[in-house]
C-alpha positions in Angstrom: 0.0 0.0 0.0 2.7 2.4 1.0 4.8 1.5 -2.0 1.9 2.1 -4.3 1.2 5.5 -2.9 4.9 6.5 -3.3 4.9 5.4 -6.9 1.7 7.1 -7.9 2.0 10.4 -5.9 4.8 11.9 -8.0 2.6 11.9 -11.0 1.8 15.7 -10.8 1.0 15.4 -14.5 -2.5 16.9 -14.0 -2.8 20.2 -15.8 -3.6 23.4 -13.8 -7.2 24.4 -13.4 -7.6 27.2 -15.9 -10.3 29.9 -15.8 -13.0 29.8 -18.4 -12.2 31.6 -21.7 -15.0 34.1 -21.6 -13.5 36.8 -23.9 -10.5 38.8 -24.8 -9.9 39.8 -21.2 -10.1 37.1 -18.5 -9.4 38.8 -15.1 -9.5 35.8 -12.8 -7.3 37.6 -10.3 -9.7 40.5 -10.2 -7.1 43.3 -10.6 -8.6 45.2 -13.6 -11.4 47.7 -12.9 -14.6 47.1 -14.9 -14.2 50.4 -16.9 -10.6 49.5 -17.8 -11.6 46.0 -18.8 -14.2 47.4 -21.2 -11.6 49.7 -22.8 -9.2 46.8 -23.2 -11.8 44.7 -24.8 -12.6 47.4 -27.3 -8.9 47.9 -28.1 -8.4 44.2 -28.7 -11.4 43.9 -30.9 -10.1 46.8 -33.0 -6.7 45.2 -33.2 -8.2 42.0 -34.6 -10.5 43.9 -37.0 -7.4 45.7 -38.3 -4.9 43.0 -38.5 -6.7 39.6 -37.8 -4.1 39.1 -34.9 -5.7 38.0 -31.7 -4.4 39.2 -28.3 -5.9 37.9 -25.0 -5.2 39.3 -21.6 -5.5 36.9 -18.6 -4.7 37.3 -14.9 -4.7 34.4 -12.6 -4.7 34.3 -8.7 -2.2 31.4 -8.7 0.1 29.4 -10.9 -0.8 26.4 -8.8 2.8 25.4 -8.3 3.7 25.4 -12.0 6.5 27.4 -13.5 5.2 30.4 -15.4 6.4 29.1 -18.8 4.8 25.7 -18.2 1.5 27.3 -17.1 1.5 29.6 -20.1 2.2 26.6 -22.4 -0.6 24.6 -21.0 -3.0 27.5 -20.9 -2.4 28.1 -24.6 -2.9 24.5 -25.4 -6.2 24.5 -23.5 -7.5 27.8 -24.9 -5.9 27.7 -28.5 -5.8 31.4 -29.0 -5.3 32.7 -32.5 -6.6 32.2 -36.0 -6.2 28.7 -37.4 -5.3 27.7 -41.0 -1.6 28.0 -40.2 -1.8 31.7 -39.5 -0.9 31.0 -35.8 -1.4 34.7 -34.9 -2.3 34.5 -31.3 -0.7 36.3 -28.3 -1.4 35.9 -24.6 -0.4 38.5 -22.0 -0.4 36.5 -18.8 -0.2 38.1 -15.3 0.2 36.2 -12.0 0.1 39.1 -9.4 0.5 36.9 -6.3 3.7 35.3 -7.7 4.7 38.7 -9.2 5.3 37.3 -12.6 4.3 38.2 -16.1 4.7 36.6 -19.5 4.0 37.4 -23.2 3.4 34.2 -25.2 3.7 34.6 -29.0 2.3 32.3 -31.8 4.5 31.0 -34.6 3.0 33.4 -37.2 3.9 36.5 -35.2 7.4 35.4 -34.1 9.1 37.3 -36.9 7.4 40.5 -35.8 6.8 40.2 -32.0 10.2 38.8 -31.4 11.8 37.8 -28.1 13.7 41.1 -28.2 10.6 43.1 -28.3 8.6 41.1 -25.8 11.5 41.3 -23.3 11.7 45.0 -23.9 7.9 45.5 -23.4 8.0 43.6 -20.1 11.2 45.2 -18.8 10.5 48.8 -19.8 6.7 49.2 -19.9 4.9 46.6 -17.8 7.2 45.9 -14.8 7.9 49.6 -13.9 4.1 50.1 -13.6 3.7 47.0 -11.6 6.5 48.0 -9.3 4.8 51.3 -8.7 1.6 49.5 -7.7 -0.3 50.3 -10.9 -1.3 46.8 -12.1 -4.1 48.0 -14.5 -1.9 50.7 -15.9 0.9 48.2 -16.6 -1.5 45.9 -18.4 -3.0 48.7 -20.5 0.4 50.1 -21.4 1.8 46.6 -22.2 -1.2 45.8 -24.4 -0.7 49.1 -26.2 3.0 48.3 -26.7 2.2 44.9 -28.1 -0.4 46.4 -30.5 2.1 49.0 -31.7 4.7 46.3 -32.6 2.0 44.2 -34.4 0.9 47.1 -36.5 4.4 48.6 -37.3 6.2 47.9 -40.6 8.4 44.8 -40.1 11.4 46.4 -41.7 11.3 49.3 -39.3 11.0 46.9 -36.3 14.0 44.8 -37.5 16.1 47.9 -38.0 15.3 49.1 -34.6 16.1 45.8 -33.0 19.4 45.6 -34.9 20.4 49.0 -33.6 19.6 47.9 -30.0 21.5 44.6 -30.4 24.5 46.3 -31.9 24.7 48.7 -29.0 24.5 45.8 -26.6 27.3 44.0 -28.4 29.5 47.1 -28.3 28.7 47.6 -24.6 30.3 44.2 -23.8 33.7 45.7 -24.7 34.7 42.5 -26.5 37.0 41.9 -29.4 36.2 44.3 -32.3 36.4 41.3 -34.7 33.9 39.4 -32.6 31.6 42.4 -32.6 31.8 42.6 -36.4 30.9 38.9 -36.7 27.9 39.4 -34.4 26.7 42.4 -36.4 27.1 40.4 -39.7 25.1 37.5 -38.2 22.4 39.9 -37.1 22.2 41.6 -40.5 21.7 38.2 -42.1 19.0 37.1 -39.7 17.3 40.5 -39.9 17.2 40.3 -43.7 15.8 36.8 -43.6 13.2 37.7 -40.9 12.0 40.7 -42.9 11.6 38.6 -46.1 9.7 35.9 -44.3 7.6 38.2 -42.2 6.5 40.2 -45.1 5.4 37.0 -46.9 3.4 36.0 -43.9 1.8 39.5 -43.5 0.8 39.9 -47.1 -0.1 36.3 -47.8 -2.1 35.5 -44.7 -3.6 32.4 -46.2 -0.3 31.0 -47.3 0.5 27.5 -45.9 4.0 28.6 -45.0 5.1 29.8 -41.5 6.6 33.0 -40.3 10.2 34.3 -40.3 12.9 33.4 -37.7 13.3 34.8 -34.3 16.1 37.2 -33.4 18.5 35.9 -30.7 16.3 32.8 -29.8 18.1 30.2 -27.7 16.9 26.7 -28.5 16.2 24.2 -25.6 14.0 21.2 -26.6 12.4 19.2 -23.8 10.1 16.2 -23.7 7.2 18.3 -24.9 9.2 19.6 -27.9 9.0 23.1 -26.5 11.6 25.8 -27.2 13.3 28.1 -24.7 13.5 31.7 -25.8 16.3 34.2 -25.3 16.4 36.1 -22.0 17.5 39.5 -20.8 18.5 38.8 -17.2 17.2 40.5 -14.1 14.1 38.3 -14.0 13.5 38.2 -17.7 13.6 35.3 -20.1 11.9 33.5 -23.0 10.6 30.0 -23.2 7.5 27.8 -23.2 5.2 27.0 -26.1 1.6 26.1 -26.9 -1.2 25.5 -29.4 -3.0 28.6 -30.7 -6.5 29.3 -31.9 -9.2 31.7 -33.0 -13.0 32.5 -32.9 -15.6 29.8 -32.5 -19.1 29.9 -33.9 -22.3 31.4 -32.4 -20.7 34.7 -31.7 -18.7 33.4 -28.7 -14.9 33.8 -28.2 -13.0 30.5 -28.4 -9.9 28.8 -29.7 -9.3 28.1 -33.4 -6.4 25.7 -33.5 -3.1 27.5 -34.5 0.2 26.7 -32.9 2.9 28.3 -30.8 6.6 27.3 -30.5 8.1 29.2 -27.6 8.3 32.8 -28.8 7.9 35.4 -26.1 9.4 36.4 -22.8 8.8 36.3 -19.0 9.5 38.8 -16.3 9.1 39.4 -12.5 9.0 42.3 -10.1 
């Protein structure tokens, strides 16, 4: 009897208990005022009408003992946010206020635009400062607006901006000039490739092909074939992955069956 209990108890394989997907904003932690929630919903509806990209904001009272990346991965698989038909254009802004953690999870089809560089930047420079100041709703609103800005900006401009930032970081390391040149050359190649593929995805939304590559994305496969994203230190990092989705019938909001592969970033405060 004791041996049987010892063998079966470690199987913590049960998924977390997720809130019901009731719409574009699921405030299960009850930290968003009703008026602010209404404004967010209108903003997210307008984003989808303009770009077809789907962004969902969710707050949870507890991660239930799971790591943030695993929780986000399993939440995405359960909810399937994003359009289907290989568009894979879902995004989840996940906030766990009691654990003081936040994550932006990005679908395959948006990884060439909403890169790990930008998701880390949004969390570090926009969301976390507001959270540290005690303004949770303000941080969510500002973070949502920053995500929307990236999604609706010309990909070439985004990649050029990221390249400038990464070049500055490379120079700040004070390394060998030759090494810096090699890094810059590598970045230029990936930026060019990302722009080409991202444009194809943006202007051929019904193409069966995927999106462009991610800038500075560290690969880390595990048993679930999930990828670990690049991190920025100081409580920030990428990782996780999940299945995406879209709208269901009958006027309700539901998943549609896209896919995610680990794009995004995490932060804490």
